[in-house]
N, C-alpha and C positions, 0 to 999 in steps of 0.2 A: 535664377534664385528662387526657391521653393517659397511657397506662402506660408504664413504662420499657421493658417487653418490646416493645411496639408501636414506640416510638421507635427501639429498637436494629434491630428487623427492617426498618424503613423505610430508616435509614441503611444498612444492609447491602444492601438491594436497590439503592439508588442507587449505592453504591459499586461493585457489580458491573456495572451498567449502564455506568457511567463507564470502568470498565477494558475493557469489550467495545469501547465506542467508541474509546477510545485506542488498542487494538490494531488496529482497523480503520483508523483514521487512519494508524497507522504503516505498515502493509501497503500503503495506497493511495498512500503519498508516492512509492514508486517503480514505479507500475503501467504507466507508459508508458515506451517507449525513447526515447532522446534520438536527434537526427537522426543523429549520427556512428554510432550503433549501428544504427539502421534502415537506413542506406544503405552499410554497411560491406562487404557483399558486391558492390557495384557498383564497386568500384574508385575510384580517385582522379578528381576531376572533371577533364574535358577530355581523358581518356585513354580508351582502348577498355575496355570491360569485360573482366575474366578469364574465359577460357574453362574451363568445367567439365571436370575429368579424366574420362574414361570408363574 
C-alpha cells in the first residue's frame, strides 16, 4: 500500500500538470485572428484599398 506522502505528491504533480494544460488551452483559444481582423487593413469589399500615408 502506498504511503500518504507518496499519494499526496502524485496528486500535487497531476494537479500542476492539469493547471499548465488549462493555462495553455486558455491561451490557445484566441491564437488566430478572425477574418475581419485579418483583412481589416484592406478596406471594405468591392472598394479600393486605402492608400498608406507617407
